[in-house]
C-alpha positions as CSV (number, residue, x, y, z in Angstrom):
1,M,-44.8,88.8,-46.8
2,S,-45.9,85.2,-47.3
3,E,-46.4,83.0,-44.3
4,V,-43.5,80.6,-43.6
5,P,-44.5,77.1,-42.4
6,R,-43.3,76.7,-38.8
7,A,-42.8,73.5,-36.7
8,S,-42.4,73.0,-33.0
9,L,-39.0,71.6,-31.8
10,D,-40.3,69.5,-28.9
11,L,-36.9,68.4,-27.8
12,T,-37.3,70.5,-24.6
13,H,-41.0,71.3,-25.0
14,V,-42.8,69.5,-22.1
15,L,-46.5,69.9,-21.3
16,Y,-47.5,69.3,-17.7
17,D,-50.4,70.0,-15.3
18,S,-49.7,73.6,-14.1
19,S,-51.8,73.1,-11.0
20,S,-49.6,70.2,-9.8
21,H,-46.1,70.6,-8.2
22,V,-45.5,66.9,-8.8
23,S,-46.3,67.3,-12.5
24,L,-43.8,70.2,-12.7
25,A,-41.1,68.2,-10.9
26,L,-41.7,65.3,-13.4
27,A,-41.6,67.7,-16.3
28,L,-38.1,68.9,-15.1
29,I,-36.7,65.4,-14.5
30,T,-38.0,64.2,-17.8
31,L,-35.4,66.5,-19.4
32,S,-32.6,64.4,-17.9
33,P,-31.5,62.9,-21.2
34,I,-30.8,66.3,-22.7
35,L,-28.8,67.4,-19.6
36,L,-26.9,64.1,-19.7
37,M,-25.9,64.7,-23.3
38,A,-24.3,68.0,-22.3
39,S,-22.6,66.2,-19.3
40,Y,-21.2,63.5,-21.7
41,A,-19.6,66.2,-23.9
42,A,-18.1,68.1,-21.0
43,L,-16.7,65.0,-19.3
44,A,-15.3,63.7,-22.6
45,V,-13.5,66.9,-23.3
46,Q,-12.3,67.5,-19.7
47,T,-11.2,63.9,-18.8
48,R,-10.4,62.4,-22.2
49,E,-11.4,59.1,-20.6
50,L,-12.1,56.3,-23.1
51,V,-14.8,54.8,-20.9
52,I,-16.7,58.1,-20.9
53,I,-16.3,58.5,-24.7
54,N,-17.3,54.9,-25.2
55,M,-20.4,55.3,-23.0
56,W,-21.4,58.4,-24.9
57,A,-20.9,56.6,-28.3
58,G,-23.0,53.7,-27.0
59,Q,-25.7,56.2,-25.9
60,L,-25.9,57.6,-29.4
61,L,-26.1,54.1,-30.9
62,C,-28.9,53.3,-28.5
63,E,-30.7,56.4,-29.6
64,G,-30.2,55.4,-33.3
65,F,-31.6,51.9,-32.4
66,N,-34.6,53.5,-30.8
67,W,-35.2,55.6,-33.9
68,F,-35.0,52.5,-36.1
69,I,-37.4,50.5,-34.0
70,K,-40.0,53.3,-33.9
71,R,-40.1,53.5,-37.7
72,L,-40.1,49.7,-38.0
73,V,-43.0,49.1,-35.6
74,K,-44.9,52.4,-36.2
75,Q,-47.0,52.2,-33.1
76,E,-48.9,55.3,-32.2
77,R,-48.9,57.0,-28.8
78,P,-51.9,56.6,-26.5
79,P,-55.0,58.4,-27.6
80,D,-54.7,61.2,-25.0
81,S,-51.0,61.7,-25.6
82,V,-49.6,65.1,-26.0
83,G,-46.4,63.8,-27.8
84,N,-45.6,63.7,-31.5
85,G,-44.4,60.8,-33.6
86,Y,-44.4,57.1,-32.9
87,G,-44.5,55.9,-29.3
88,F,-42.9,52.5,-29.3
89,P,-40.5,52.2,-27.5
90,S,-40.2,55.2,-25.2
91,S,-36.9,56.9,-26.1
92,H,-36.6,58.5,-22.7
93,S,-37.0,55.2,-20.9
94,Q,-34.6,53.5,-23.3
95,Y,-32.1,56.3,-22.8
96,M,-32.1,56.1,-19.0
97,G,-32.2,52.3,-19.1
98,Y,-28.9,52.4,-21.1
99,F,-27.4,55.1,-18.9
100,A,-28.1,53.4,-15.6
101,S,-27.2,49.8,-16.7
102,F,-23.9,50.8,-18.4
103,L,-22.8,53.0,-15.4
104,I,-23.8,50.3,-12.8
105,C,-21.9,47.7,-14.7
106,H,-18.8,49.9,-14.8
107,L,-19.1,50.7,-11.1
108,F,-19.6,47.1,-10.2
109,F,-17.0,45.4,-12.4
110,R,-14.2,47.9,-12.7
111,H,-14.5,50.9,-10.4
112,R,-13.3,50.9,-6.8
113,F,-14.4,53.6,-4.5
114,A,-12.2,55.0,-1.8
115,T,-12.7,53.0,1.4
116,T,-14.1,54.4,4.6
117,G,-12.2,51.8,6.6
118,Y,-15.5,50.1,7.4
119,P,-16.6,47.3,4.9
120,I,-20.3,47.7,5.8
121,L,-20.3,51.4,5.1
122,D,-18.5,50.8,1.9
123,Q,-21.2,48.4,0.8
124,V,-23.9,50.7,1.9
125,W,-22.4,53.5,-0.1
126,R,-22.3,51.3,-3.2
127,L,-25.8,50.2,-2.7
128,C,-27.0,53.9,-2.3
129,I,-25.3,54.8,-5.6
130,Y,-26.9,51.8,-7.5
131,T,-30.3,52.5,-5.9
132,G,-30.0,56.2,-6.8
133,L,-29.2,55.5,-10.5
134,L,-32.1,53.0,-10.7
135,A,-34.5,55.4,-9.0
136,W,-33.4,58.2,-11.4
137,A,-34.1,56.0,-14.4
138,G,-37.3,54.8,-12.9
139,I,-38.6,58.3,-12.2
140,V,-37.8,59.5,-15.7
141,A,-39.6,56.5,-17.1
142,Y,-42.6,57.1,-14.9
143,S,-42.7,60.8,-15.9
144,R,-43.4,59.7,-19.5
145,F,-46.6,58.0,-18.3
146,E,-47.7,60.6,-15.9
147,L,-47.2,63.4,-18.5
148,T,-49.2,61.2,-21.0
149,Y,-46.5,60.8,-23.5
150,H,-46.4,57.0,-23.6
151,S,-48.4,53.9,-22.5
152,P,-47.0,51.6,-19.8
153,A,-46.1,49.0,-22.4
154,Q,-44.1,51.5,-24.4
155,I,-42.3,52.6,-21.3
156,M,-41.4,49.1,-20.1
157,W,-40.2,48.0,-23.5
158,G,-38.1,51.1,-23.8
159,A,-36.5,50.6,-20.4
160,G,-36.0,46.9,-21.1
161,L,-34.3,47.6,-24.4
162,G,-32.1,50.3,-22.9
163,V,-31.0,47.9,-20.1
164,A,-30.3,45.1,-22.6
165,F,-28.4,47.5,-24.9
166,G,-26.4,49.1,-22.1
167,T,-25.4,45.8,-20.5
168,S,-24.5,44.2,-23.8
169,F,-22.6,47.2,-25.0
170,Y,-20.6,47.4,-21.8
171,T,-19.8,43.7,-21.8
172,L,-18.6,43.8,-25.4
173,T,-16.6,47.0,-25.3
174,E,-15.4,47.3,-21.7
175,L,-15.6,44.1,-19.8
176,I,-14.3,41.7,-22.4
177,P,-11.2,43.9,-23.2
178,A,-10.5,44.4,-19.5
179,R,-10.8,40.7,-18.6
180,F,-9.3,39.3,-21.9
181,P,-6.8,41.9,-23.2
182,N,-5.5,39.3,-25.7
183,S,-8.9,38.8,-27.3
184,L,-9.7,40.4,-30.6
185,I,-11.7,43.2,-29.0
186,G,-8.9,43.7,-26.4
187,R,-6.3,44.1,-29.1
188,V,-8.5,46.5,-31.1
189,R,-8.9,48.6,-27.9
190,A,-5.1,48.6,-27.3
191,A,-4.4,49.5,-30.9
192,F,-6.8,52.4,-30.6
193,L,-5.1,53.7,-27.5
194,Q,-1.7,53.5,-29.2
195,H,-2.8,55.3,-32.4
196,P,-1.0,58.6,-33.0
197,V,-4.2,60.6,-33.2
198,T,-5.4,59.1,-29.9
199,T,-2.1,59.9,-28.3
200,W,-2.2,63.5,-29.7
201,I,-5.5,64.3,-28.1
202,H,-4.5,62.5,-24.9
203,I,-7.3,59.9,-24.7
204,R,-6.6,57.5,-21.9
205,D,-8.1,54.4,-20.2
206,G,-7.5,55.3,-16.5
207,W,-9.2,52.2,-15.2
208,T,-6.7,50.0,-16.8
209,I,-4.0,51.4,-14.4
210,Y,-5.9,52.6,-11.4
211,P,-8.9,51.0,-9.7
212,D,-10.7,54.3,-9.4
213,G,-9.6,55.7,-12.8
214,G,-6.7,57.7,-11.3
215,H,-8.9,60.1,-9.3
216,S,-7.1,59.4,-6.0
217,E,-3.7,59.6,-7.6
218,E,-4.5,63.0,-9.2
219,W,-6.0,64.4,-6.0
220,Q,-3.0,63.3,-4.0
221,R,-0.6,65.1,-6.5
222,W,-2.8,68.2,-6.3
223,R,-2.8,68.0,-2.5
224,D,0.9,67.6,-2.2
225,E,1.5,70.5,-4.6
226,W,-1.1,72.7,-2.8
227,E,0.5,72.1,0.6
228,R,3.9,72.8,-0.9
229,Q,2.8,76.1,-2.3
230,S,0.8,77.0,0.9
231,M,3.9,76.5,3.0
232,P,5.7,79.6,4.1
233,T,8.7,80.4,1.8
234,G,11.3,79.9,4.6
235,K,10.0,76.4,5.4
236,R,10.1,75.0,1.9
237,T,12.7,72.3,1.2
238,D,12.9,72.9,-2.6
């Protein structure tokens, strides 16, 4: 039987220093983009939220943008790199830069968290979430250097392009329609939500109606129904 040429699918293939627990942790966290893609799919199907679907679409566009730049610049990876293909810009860093910037913009401009009743605690909670997202993106970016997949310049350019793409995409597709619903982009978004196919698959824009996307409203309905069903039969009013 003739030998068949085989190639390595390095999508989840990560090399790390087996003697270092830190290297192992970085090897695991560097897989974040792959895990996030699965999360996008699950959330899009479960919630049918336009914001999530739009964020996912932007993430794919950002990946396509990275693919184009790599083949336009054709910059090799560092000499000691274990990665394959062109290295500029780092796709992982760009991915996480987009993810963190889009989500932070959404949480800052449109989302409102449930209040604790203490403004200082509310602000601290927001700050913790923003810091956590930035730290996550930063650690993934650093892992690409520590695991010798990219040079610092390739990583910084990737992160910068991701942040620029995520911020611009959010402003264009989310912030402008929300602030200026009568603008061209706002009318296009409204027409999309009113389309028969969109209605059929139950796509919605929860943040247009509710400051938290409808989470509190849905939870309260569930809680009321749960308490009603948990009540002894003789005490029910309906």
